[in-house]
TIMI-2910 file (N, C-alpha, C, CB; in pm, 1 decimal, decimal comma, always signed):
<rs>
+----------+----------+----------+----------+----------+----------+----------+----------+----------+----------+----------+----------+------+
!      n_x !      n_y !      n_z !     ca_x !     ca_y !     ca_z !      c_x !      c_y !      c_z !     cb_x !     cb_y !     cb_z ! resn !
+----------+----------+----------+----------+----------+----------+----------+----------+----------+----------+----------+----------+------+
!  +6874,7 ! +14698,8 !  +3813,1 !  +6748,3 ! +14766,4 !  +3820,7 !  +6636,0 ! +14667,5 !  +3845,2 !  +6723,2 ! +14845,2 !  +3694,7 !  Unk !
!  +6645,4 ! +14599,4 !  +3950,4 !  +6543,2 ! +14504,2 !  +3988,7 !  +6434,5 ! +14578,2 !  +4066,5 !  +6603,5 ! +14388,1 !  +4072,7 !  Unk !
!  +6306,9 ! +14569,8 !  +4022,7 !  +6201,1 ! +14644,1 !  +4091,7 !  +6160,7 ! +14582,6 !  +4224,8 !  +6080,5 ! +14653,8 !  +4003,5 !  Unk !
!  +6206,0 ! +14463,0 !  +4252,9 !  +6166,4 ! +14397,4 !  +4376,8 !  +6210,5 ! +14473,3 !  +4500,1 !  +6222,0 ! +14258,9 !  +4381,1 !  Unk !
!  +6332,5 ! +14528,9 !  +4507,5 !  +6368,7 ! +14604,0 !  +4627,7 !  +6281,2 ! +14726,7 !  +4650,0 !  +6512,6 ! +14646,4 !  +4619,7 !  Unk !
!  +6238,8 ! +14793,3 !  +4542,0 !  +6151,3 ! +14909,5 !  +4557,8 !  +6016,6 ! +14868,7 !  +4615,6 !  +6131,6 ! +14980,4 !  +4423,6 !  Unk !
!  +5966,5 ! +14756,0 !  +4569,9 !  +5839,1 ! +14706,0 !  +4620,2 !  +5851,0 ! +14667,9 !  +4767,7 !  +5792,1 ! +14585,1 !  +4537,2 !  Unk !
!  +5957,9 ! +14599,3 !  +4802,3 !  +5979,1 ! +14561,4 !  +4942,3 !  +5993,7 ! +14683,8 !  +5030,2 !  +6102,6 ! +14472,7 !  +4955,8 !  Unk !
!  +6063,5 ! +14785,8 !  +4980,3 !  +6081,6 ! +14908,8 !  +5057,1 !  +5947,5 ! +14978,6 !  +5078,9 !  +6179,9 ! +15003,1 !  +4985,5 !  Unk !
!  +5862,9 ! +14982,1 !  +4976,0 !  +5732,0 ! +15046,0 !  +4987,9 !  +5645,2 ! +14970,7 !  +5087,6 !  +5662,1 ! +15053,1 !  +4851,0 !  Unk !
!  +5649,5 ! +14837,4 !  +5083,6 !  +5571,2 ! +14758,5 !  +5178,2 !  +5620,3 ! +14777,2 !  +5321,5 !  +5576,3 ! +14611,2 !  +5140,5 !  Unk !
!  +5752,4 ! +14785,8 !  +5336,8 !  +5809,5 ! +14803,4 !  +5470,4 !  +5774,3 ! +14939,1 !  +5527,6 !  +5960,7 ! +14786,3 !  +5466,5 !  Unk !
!  +5761,0 ! +15040,4 !  +5444,8 !  +5728,7 ! +15174,7 !  +5492,2 !  +5579,1 ! +15193,8 !  +5514,4 !  +5779,1 ! +15277,8 !  +5393,7 !  Unk !
!  +5501,5 ! +15092,2 !  +5491,2 !  +5356,1 ! +15102,7 !  +5514,7 !  +5284,7 ! +15173,6 !  +5401,9 !  +5328,9 ! +15175,6 !  +5644,8 !  Unk !
!  +5312,6 ! +15134,1 !  +5282,2 !  +5245,6 ! +15193,2 !  +5166,8 !  +5095,7 ! +15169,1 !  +5178,7 !  +5300,7 ! +15134,3 !  +5033,8 !  Unk !
!  +5015,5 ! +15263,4 !  +5131,2 !  +4869,5 ! +15246,5 !  +5142,4 !  +4822,3 ! +15124,4 !  +5064,0 !  +4796,3 ! +15372,7 !  +5092,0 !  Unk !
!  +4722,6 ! +15057,6 !  +5120,9 !  +4666,9 ! +14938,6 !  +5056,1 !  +4585,9 ! +14980,4 !  +4933,9 !  +4578,4 ! +14857,6 !  +5155,2 !  Unk !
!  +4553,8 ! +14885,1 !  +4852,1 !  +4471,8 ! +14912,6 !  +4734,1 !  +4336,5 ! +14965,7 !  +4779,6 !  +4454,6 ! +14784,7 !  +4646,0 !  Unk !
!  +4276,0 ! +15053,8 !  +4699,9 !  +4146,3 ! +15109,9 !  +4739,9 !  +4040,8 ! +15000,2 !  +4750,7 !  +4100,5 ! +15217,5 !  +4639,4 !  Unk !
!  +3944,7 ! +15024,3 !  +4838,0 !  +3835,4 ! +14927,5 !  +4856,4 !  +3757,2 ! +14915,4 !  +4726,8 !  +3741,3 ! +14970,0 !  +4973,3 !  Unk !
!  +3704,1 ! +14796,7 !  +4699,1 !  +3628,7 ! +14779,3 !  +4574,9 !  +3508,0 ! +14871,3 !  +4571,5 !  +3584,2 ! +14633,8 !  +4558,8 !  Unk !
!  +3475,9 ! +14922,3 !  +4454,3 !  +3363,8 ! +15014,0 !  +4438,7 !  +3231,3 ! +14941,6 !  +4428,7 !  +3383,6 ! +15099,7 !  +4317,1 !  Unk !
!  +3129,2 ! +15017,9 !  +4395,0 !  +2993,5 ! +14964,9 !  +4386,6 !  +2982,1 ! +14854,8 !  +4282,6 !  +2895,8 ! +15076,0 !  +4354,3 !  Unk !
!  +3052,7 ! +14866,3 !  +4171,7 !  +3037,1 ! +14773,7 !  +4059,9 !  +3121,2 ! +14647,5 !  +4072,2 !  +3071,6 ! +14843,0 !  +3932,9 !  Unk !
!  +3183,2 ! +14623,6 !  +4183,4 !  +3261,0 ! +14501,6 !  +4197,7 !  +3166,4 ! +14382,6 !  +4217,1 !  +3360,1 ! +14513,3 !  +4316,4 !  Unk !
!  +3211,4 ! +14265,0 !  +4179,8 !  +3126,9 ! +14147,1 !  +4192,5 !  +3108,3 ! +14102,7 !  +4337,1 !  +3184,9 ! +14034,3 !  +4112,4 !  Unk !
!  +3178,5 ! +14165,7 !  +4430,9 !  +3160,2 ! +14133,9 !  +4571,0 !  +3038,6 ! +14203,2 !  +4630,2 !  +3283,2 ! +14171,4 !  +4648,5 !  Unk !
!  +2981,7 ! +14297,0 !  +4558,8 !  +2864,2 ! +14369,8 !  +4605,4 !  +2739,5 ! +14281,9 !  +4585,6 !  +2849,5 ! +14506,0 !  +4529,4 !  Unk !
!  +2662,1 ! +14257,5 !  +4692,7 !  +2544,1 ! +14171,1 !  +4681,3 !  +2440,3 ! +14222,8 !  +4581,4 !  +2479,4 ! +14155,9 !  +4816,6 !  Unk !
!  +2424,8 ! +14353,4 !  +4570,8 !  +2327,1 ! +14409,3 !  +4477,7 !  +2367,1 ! +14378,4 !  +4332,9 !  +2313,9 ! +14562,0 !  +4498,6 !  Unk !
!  +2495,1 ! +14390,2 !  +4303,5 !  +2543,7 ! +14360,5 !  +4168,6 !  +2526,2 ! +14211,6 !  +4139,8 !  +2692,9 ! +14402,2 !  +4152,8 !  Unk !
!  +2551,8 ! +14127,4 !  +4238,6 !  +2533,5 ! +13983,3 !  +4220,1 !  +2386,9 ! +13949,4 !  +4190,5 !  +2581,1 ! +13907,1 !  +4345,2 !  Unk !
!  +2293,3 ! +14015,0 !  +4257,8 !  +2151,2 ! +13990,6 !  +4232,8 !  +2113,0 ! +14033,8 !  +4091,4 !  +2064,8 ! +14065,0 !  +4336,3 !  Unk !
!  +2162,9 ! +14148,1 !  +4047,0 !  +2131,8 ! +14196,7 !  +3912,3 !  +2189,0 ! +14101,7 !  +3807,8 !  +2187,4 ! +14339,6 !  +3891,3 !  Unk !
!  +2311,7 ! +14057,5 !  +3826,7 !  +2374,6 ! +13963,7 !  +3732,4 !  +2297,4 ! +13831,7 !  +3730,1 !  +2523,3 ! +13938,6 !  +3770,8 !  Unk !
!  +2256,0 ! +13782,2 !  +3846,5 !  +2179,8 ! +13657,1 !  +3853,5 !  +2045,3 ! +13671,8 !  +3782,2 !  +2157,8 ! +13615,3 !  +4000,4 !  Unk !
!  +1976,4 ! +13783,3 !  +3804,9 !  +1848,3 ! +13805,3 !  +3737,1 !  +1868,2 ! +13812,8 !  +3586,8 !  +1781,1 ! +13933,8 !  +3788,1 !  Unk !
!  +1973,3 ! +13879,4 !  +3541,5 !  +1999,2 ! +13889,6 !  +3397,5 !  +2022,4 ! +13751,6 !  +3336,3 !  +2120,9 ! +13980,2 !  +3371,0 !  Unk !
!  +2095,8 ! +13667,8 !  +3406,2 !  +2120,3 ! +13532,1 !  +3356,4 !  +1988,9 ! +13454,1 !  +3348,9 !  +2222,0 ! +13458,0 !  +3447,2 !  Unk !
!  +1906,1 ! +13460,9 !  +3454,0 !  +1778,0 ! +13391,5 !  +3452,0 !  +1689,3 ! +13444,4 !  +3340,3 !  +1707,4 ! +13405,9 !  +3586,7 !  Unk !
!  +1689,3 ! +13575,9 !  +3320,7 !  +1604,8 ! +13634,7 !  +3217,7 !  +1642,8 ! +13581,9 !  +3080,0 !  +1615,0 ! +13787,3 !  +3220,6 !  Unk !
!  +1770,5 ! +13587,6 !  +3046,4 !  +1812,4 ! +13548,2 !  +2912,6 !  +1815,2 ! +13396,8 !  +2892,4 !  +1948,2 ! +13605,0 !  +2883,8 !  Unk !
!  +1823,6 ! +13319,0 !  +2999,3 !  +1826,9 ! +13173,6 !  +2985,1 !  +1687,1 ! +13109,9 !  +2997,6 !  +1920,1 ! +13114,1 !  +3090,0 !  Unk !
!  +1597,6 ! +13169,3 !  +3076,2 !  +1467,8 ! +13106,8 !  +3103,2 !  +1348,1 ! +13190,3 !  +3058,8 !  +1455,8 ! +13078,5 !  +3249,4 !  Unk !
!  +1340,5 ! +13312,8 !  +3102,5 !  +1220,2 ! +13393,0 !  +3082,1 !  +1201,8 ! +13433,0 !  +2936,4 !  +1225,3 ! +13516,9 !  +3168,8 !  Unk !
!  +1304,8 ! +13486,3 !  +2872,9 !  +1292,5 ! +13532,5 !  +2734,3 !  +1257,1 ! +13418,8 !  +2637,9 !  +1422,4 ! +13598,4 !  +2690,1 !  Unk !
!  +1322,6 ! +13302,2 !  +2643,9 !  +1282,5 ! +13194,2 !  +2552,6 !  +1139,3 ! +13145,3 !  +2576,3 !  +1378,1 ! +13077,6 !  +2566,7 !  Unk !
!  +1095,9 ! +13141,9 !  +2702,1 !   +958,9 ! +13097,9 !  +2731,5 !   +857,0 ! +13196,1 !  +2673,9 !   +938,2 ! +13083,3 !  +2883,7 !  Unk !
!   +885,1 ! +13325,0 !  +2685,2 !   +795,2 ! +13425,5 !  +2628,4 !   +790,0 ! +13413,8 !  +2477,1 !   +839,4 ! +13566,5 !  +2668,8 !  Unk !
!   +904,4 ! +13386,3 !  +2416,4 !   +909,9 ! +13371,5 !  +2271,0 !   +826,3 ! +13251,1 !  +2226,1 !  +1056,4 ! +13356,0 !  +2223,9 !  Unk !
!   +839,6 ! +13138,2 !  +2297,6 !   +759,6 ! +13019,9 !  +2264,6 !   +609,9 ! +13047,0 !  +2281,2 !   +801,4 ! +12901,5 !  +2352,8 !  Unk !
!   +572,5 ! +13117,6 !  +2388,6 !   +432,0 ! +13148,4 !  +2414,1 !   +374,7 ! +13237,0 !  +2304,1 !   +416,0 ! +13216,7 !  +2550,3 !  Unk !
!   +451,1 ! +13337,2 !  +2260,5 !   +403,8 ! +13423,9 !  +2152,7 !   +387,6 ! +13345,1 !  +2022,6 !   +500,9 ! +13541,6 !  +2131,9 !  Unk !
!   +480,4 ! +13254,5 !  +1995,0 !   +471,2 ! +13172,9 !  +1873,6 !   +348,6 ! +13082,7 !  +1879,2 !   +598,8 ! +13088,4 !  +1855,0 !  Unk !
!   +322,3 ! +13021,1 !  +1994,2 !   +204,6 ! +12935,4 !  +2009,2 !    +76,1 ! +13016,0 !  +1990,6 !   +204,9 ! +12867,1 !  +2147,4 !  Unk !
!    +69,9 ! +13135,8 !  +2048,7 !    -50,1 ! +13218,7 !  +2035,5 !    -72,1 ! +13258,2 !  +1890,0 !    -39,1 ! +13344,3 !  +2123,6 !  Unk !
!    +35,6 ! +13289,1 !  +1820,6 !    +25,9 ! +13323,5 !  +1678,4 !    -24,0 ! +13202,9 !  +1598,1 !   +163,4 ! +13371,5 !  +1624,1 !  Unk !
!    +24,4 ! +13083,6 !  +1632,9 !    -19,7 ! +12961,5 !  +1565,5 !   -168,0 ! +12937,1 !  +1590,3 !    +62,6 ! +12840,8 !  +1613,1 !  Unk !
!   -212,1 ! +12953,3 !  +1714,9 !   -353,6 ! +12930,8 !  +1749,4 !   -442,8 ! +13031,6 !  +1678,0 !   -374,9 ! +12940,2 !  +1902,3 !  Unk !
!   -399,5 ! +13156,5 !  +1672,9 !   -479,3 ! +13258,7 !  +1605,9 !   -490,0 ! +13232,5 !  +1455,6 !   -419,2 ! +13396,6 !  +1630,6 !  Unk !
!   -393,7 ! +13163,2 !  +1398,2 !   -394,7 ! +13135,7 !  +1255,4 !   -452,1 ! +13000,8 !  +1216,7 !   -258,1 ! +13145,6 !  +1203,5 !  Unk !
!   -513,1 ! +12929,3 !  +1310,2 !   -570,2 ! +12797,9 !  +1277,9 !   -686,4 ! +12810,8 !  +1180,6 !   -616,7 ! +12726,7 !  +1405,4 !  Unk !
!   -694,1 ! +12714,3 !  +1089,6 !   -803,4 ! +12711,1 !   +992,4 !   -847,9 ! +12566,8 !   +973,1 !   -760,2 ! +12774,5 !   +856,6 !  Unk !
!   -957,8 ! +12548,5 !   +909,3 !  -1011,5 ! +12415,8 !   +885,1 !   -911,0 ! +12333,4 !   +804,7 !  -1147,0 ! +12424,3 !   +811,3 !  Unk !
!   -890,0 ! +12210,0 !   +849,8 !   -796,6 ! +12120,8 !   +782,6 !   -661,4 ! +12108,7 !   +851,9 !   -775,9 ! +12167,3 !   +643,3 !  Unk !
!   -629,2 ! +12199,9 !   +944,9 !   -502,4 ! +12191,1 !  +1017,6 !   -507,7 ! +12075,4 !  +1117,1 !   -471,4 ! +12324,3 !  +1090,7 !  Unk !
!   -395,5 ! +12004,3 !  +1129,2 !   -385,1 ! +11896,5 !  +1229,0 !   -320,4 ! +11953,7 !  +1353,1 !   -303,1 ! +11774,1 !  +1174,5 !  Unk !
!   -381,9 ! +11929,2 !  +1469,6 !   -334,2 ! +11985,3 !  +1595,2 !   -320,7 ! +11878,4 !  +1702,5 !   -427,7 ! +12095,0 !  +1642,7 !  Unk !
!   -247,1 ! +11914,8 !  +1805,7 !   -233,6 ! +11832,6 !  +1925,7 !   -286,3 ! +11916,1 !  +2041,7 !    -83,5 ! +11786,9 !  +1949,9 !  Unk !
!   -371,3 ! +11856,4 !  +2124,5 !   -421,4 ! +11927,7 !  +2241,2 !   -327,8 ! +11905,8 !  +2359,4 !   -564,5 ! +11881,8 !  +2276,1 !  Unk !
!   -346,4 ! +11984,4 !  +2462,7 !   -264,2 ! +11968,3 !  +2583,4 !   -292,0 ! +11835,2 !  +2651,9 !   -289,8 ! +12083,4 !  +2681,3 !  Unk !
!   -403,7 ! +11773,1 !  +2623,0 !   -436,2 ! +11641,6 !  +2677,8 !   -383,5 ! +11527,2 !  +2593,2 !   -584,6 ! +11627,9 !  +2692,6 !  Unk !
!   -320,9 ! +11559,1 !  +2479,0 !   -262,6 ! +11456,1 !  +2394,6 !   -353,1 ! +11405,8 !  +2284,3 !   -222,1 ! +11342,9 !  +2477,7 !  Unk !
!   -463,9 ! +11472,6 !  +2260,8 !   -556,1 ! +11430,7 !  +2155,1 !   -509,1 ! +11488,8 !  +2022,6 !   -701,9 ! +11475,7 !  +2186,4 !  Unk !
!   -500,8 ! +11402,6 !  +1921,6 !   -467,4 ! +11446,1 !  +1786,5 !   -596,3 ! +11460,5 !  +1708,3 !   -370,3 ! +11346,4 !  +1716,6 !  Unk !
!   -608,0 ! +11567,9 !  +1631,5 !   -729,6 ! +11585,5 !  +1553,5 !   -709,6 ! +11684,8 !  +1441,9 !   -843,2 ! +11630,1 !  +1641,9 !  Unk !
!   -810,4 ! +11692,6 !  +1356,8 !   -811,7 ! +11785,4 !  +1244,7 !   -916,3 ! +11892,2 !  +1272,5 !   -840,7 ! +11711,8 !  +1110,3 !  Unk !
!   -878,3 ! +12016,7 !  +1252,5 !   -969,7 ! +12128,1 !  +1277,7 !  -1080,6 ! +12124,9 !  +1174,0 !   -894,8 ! +12264,7 !  +1274,2 !  Unk !
!  -1205,8 ! +12131,1 !  +1224,2 !  -1323,0 ! +12134,5 !  +1137,3 !  -1380,0 ! +12275,2 !  +1133,7 !  -1430,0 ! +12034,0 !  +1184,9 !  Unk !
!  -1389,3 ! +12338,9 !  +1251,0 !  -1446,1 ! +12473,6 !  +1259,5 !  -1374,3 ! +12551,3 !  +1369,0 !  -1599,3 ! +12468,3 !  +1287,3 !  Unk !
!  -1367,8 ! +12682,9 !  +1349,6 !  -1301,6 ! +12771,2 !  +1445,8 !  -1396,4 ! +12885,3 !  +1479,3 !  -1166,0 ! +12825,7 !  +1389,7 !  Unk !
!  -1417,8 ! +12907,8 !  +1610,6 !  -1492,8 ! +13025,2 !  +1656,1 !  -1398,2 ! +13111,2 !  +1738,7 !  -1620,3 ! +12984,1 !  +1739,7 !  Unk !
!  -1454,2 ! +13210,8 !  +1805,9 !  -1366,9 ! +13301,9 !  +1881,4 !  -1298,2 ! +13233,9 !  +1999,1 !  -1446,9 ! +13419,9 !  +1931,8 !  Unk !
!  -1365,0 ! +13139,5 !  +2068,1 !  -1304,8 ! +13071,5 !  +2184,0 !  -1286,4 ! +12922,2 !  +2164,7 !  -1389,1 ! +13094,3 !  +2305,3 !  Unk !
!  -1360,1 ! +12863,2 !  +2072,6 !  -1361,2 ! +12717,4 !  +2060,0 !  -1312,8 ! +12671,7 !  +1923,4 !  -1500,7 ! +12663,6 !  +2085,2 !  Unk !
!  -1272,8 ! +12546,2 !  +1922,5 !  -1233,4 ! +12479,3 !  +1799,1 !  -1303,6 ! +12344,1 !  +1797,1 !  -1076,7 ! +12463,5 !  +1788,6 !  Unk !
!  -1357,1 ! +12309,4 !  +1682,8 !  -1417,0 ! +12176,8 !  +1668,7 !  -1315,5 ! +12088,8 !  +1597,0 !  -1554,2 ! +12182,6 !  +1590,3 !  Unk !
!  -1283,9 ! +11975,4 !  +1661,7 !  -1186,0 ! +11881,8 !  +1607,2 !  -1254,3 ! +11753,3 !  +1564,1 !  -1076,1 ! +11851,7 !  +1710,2 !  Unk !
!  -1207,7 ! +11697,9 !  +1453,0 !  -1249,3 ! +11564,1 !  +1411,9 !  -1136,6 ! +11471,5 !  +1455,7 !  -1277,4 ! +11554,6 !  +1254,5 !  Unk !
!  -1168,3 ! +11380,0 !  +1546,6 !  -1065,5 ! +11289,4 !  +1597,4 !  -1080,0 ! +11149,2 !  +1538,7 !  -1071,8 ! +11282,8 !  +1749,7 !  Unk !
!  -1190,1 ! +11125,4 !  +1470,7 !  -1213,7 ! +10999,8 !  +1401,2 !  -1308,6 ! +11032,1 !  +1286,7 !  -1272,7 ! +10888,3 !  +1497,7 !  Unk !
!  -1336,8 ! +10935,5 !  +1202,1 !  -1420,5 ! +10963,9 !  +1085,5 !  -1559,9 ! +11014,9 !  +1122,7 !  -1433,4 ! +10839,6 !  +1000,9 !  Unk !
!  -1613,1 ! +10970,5 !  +1234,1 !  -1747,0 ! +11014,8 !  +1273,1 !  -1753,0 ! +11074,4 !  +1413,8 !  -1842,5 ! +10899,3 !  +1264,2 !  Unk !
!  -1639,9 ! +11115,8 !  +1466,5 !  -1636,0 ! +11173,2 !  +1601,6 !  -1577,4 ! +11314,2 !  +1595,5 !  -1552,4 ! +11083,3 !  +1698,0 !  Unk !
!  -1655,6 ! +11411,2 !  +1643,6 !  -1609,1 ! +11549,7 !  +1651,8 !  -1623,5 ! +11596,4 !  +1796,1 !  -1689,0 ! +11642,8 !  +1554,3 !  Unk !
!  -1526,8 ! +11674,7 !  +1841,9 !  -1533,0 ! +11730,3 !  +1977,4 !  -1506,2 ! +11879,5 !  +1971,2 !  -1431,4 ! +11660,2 !  +2071,8 !  Unk !
!  -1563,6 ! +11950,8 !  +2067,1 !  -1536,6 ! +12093,8 !  +2081,5 !  -1437,1 ! +12111,2 !  +2195,1 !  -1668,3 ! +12175,1 !  +2108,5 !  Unk !
!  -1333,1 ! +12191,8 !  +2170,4 !  -1234,9 ! +12223,0 !  +2274,7 !  -1210,3 ! +12373,2 !  +2275,0 !  -1101,1 ! +12144,7 !  +2252,3 !  Unk !
!  -1155,9 ! +12420,7 !  +2384,1 !  -1117,0 ! +12561,1 !  +2392,3 !   -985,3 ! +12581,5 !  +2318,9 !  -1105,1 ! +12607,0 !  +2539,8 !  Unk !
!   -967,6 ! +12701,1 !  +2264,7 !   -841,9 ! +12731,8 !  +2195,5 !   -722,4 ! +12719,9 !  +2289,9 !   -847,2 ! +12873,1 !  +2135,3 !  Unk !
!   -744,5 ! +12747,4 !  +2416,8 !   -634,6 ! +12741,4 !  +2513,0 !   -583,7 ! +12599,4 !  +2535,4 !   -678,5 ! +12800,5 !  +2644,6 !  Unk !
!   -659,9 ! +12498,1 !  +2489,1 !   -618,1 ! +12359,4 !  +2505,9 !   -527,7 ! +12311,3 !  +2392,7 !   -739,5 ! +12270,3 !  +2515,2 !  Unk !
!   -503,2 ! +12396,2 !  +2293,9 !   -416,6 ! +12357,6 !  +2182,3 !   -271,3 ! +12368,9 !  +2226,9 !   -443,3 ! +12446,5 !  +2056,4 !  Unk !
!   -195,7 ! +12260,8 !  +2209,5 !    -53,4 ! +12260,4 !  +2246,1 !    +35,4 ! +12290,2 !  +2126,8 !    -14,6 ! +12126,3 !  +2306,5 !  Unk !
!    -14,7 ! +12266,7 !  +2005,3 !    +64,7 ! +12294,5 !  +1886,6 !    +10,3 ! +12221,9 !  +1765,8 !   +209,1 ! +12256,0 !  +1909,3 !  Unk !
!    +78,8 ! +12241,3 !  +1655,9 !    +41,0 ! +12172,8 !  +1532,7 !   +100,4 ! +12033,3 !  +1531,4 !    +87,2 ! +12252,2 !  +1409,0 !  Unk !
!    +29,0 ! +11939,8 !  +1469,1 !    +79,4 ! +11803,5 !  +1453,0 !   +161,3 ! +11800,7 !  +1324,9 !    -37,7 ! +11697,6 !  +1448,9 !  Unk !
!   +292,9 ! +11790,9 !  +1339,0 !   +381,5 ! +11793,8 !  +1223,1 !   +432,7 ! +11656,1 !  +1185,9 !   +497,7 ! +11885,2 !  +1249,2 !  Unk !
!   +389,1 ! +11552,2 !  +1257,9 !   +435,4 ! +11416,8 !  +1230,8 !   +378,7 ! +11368,4 !  +1097,6 !   +394,9 ! +11321,2 !  +1345,1 !  Unk !
!   +462,6 ! +11302,8 !  +1021,2 !   +421,7 ! +11250,8 !   +890,4 !   +334,0 ! +11127,7 !   +908,3 !   +545,2 ! +11216,6 !   +803,5 !  Unk !
!   +211,7 ! +11132,5 !   +861,5 !   +117,2 ! +11021,5 !   +876,9 !   +134,9 ! +10914,3 !   +769,7 !    -25,2 ! +11073,8 !   +873,2 !  Unk !
!   +206,8 ! +10944,2 !   +662,7 !   +220,8 ! +10847,3 !   +555,0 !   +305,5 ! +10727,8 !   +596,0 !   +281,0 ! +10913,3 !   +433,7 !  Unk !
!   +397,7 ! +10747,6 !   +689,2 !   +486,8 ! +10639,6 !   +731,4 !   +430,9 ! +10561,2 !   +849,0 !   +622,2 ! +10695,3 !   +767,7 !  Unk !
!   +326,4 ! +10608,8 !   +913,3 !   +280,9 ! +10542,1 !  +1033,7 !   +149,3 ! +10487,4 !  +1014,8 !   +280,5 ! +10631,1 !  +1148,9 !  Unk !
+----------+----------+----------+----------+----------+----------+----------+----------+----------+----------+----------+----------+------+
</rs>
């Protein structure tokens, strides 16, 4: 009872070929585009949006005394916060006003060791 002769007989008689792949096969260009977009979304877009929301939440919660880093690399301590601006003390007698959008994040580096 070897199935090989039955298979050979079916092939010799011109058995119908396997059905053509349907819409959901990976050979379909539309499905490939959707899969590629999904990969980009979950690998690049979603994490970037999450980071942006976290940064905005951090900026909205800034208060006097917080240490921050600006997008230009300036380290300072928040002195005052208004609706659009933040006043930073960058030295004992130097204060600057910057826009909230220039804040890159909180300064979490330990100053006691440096």
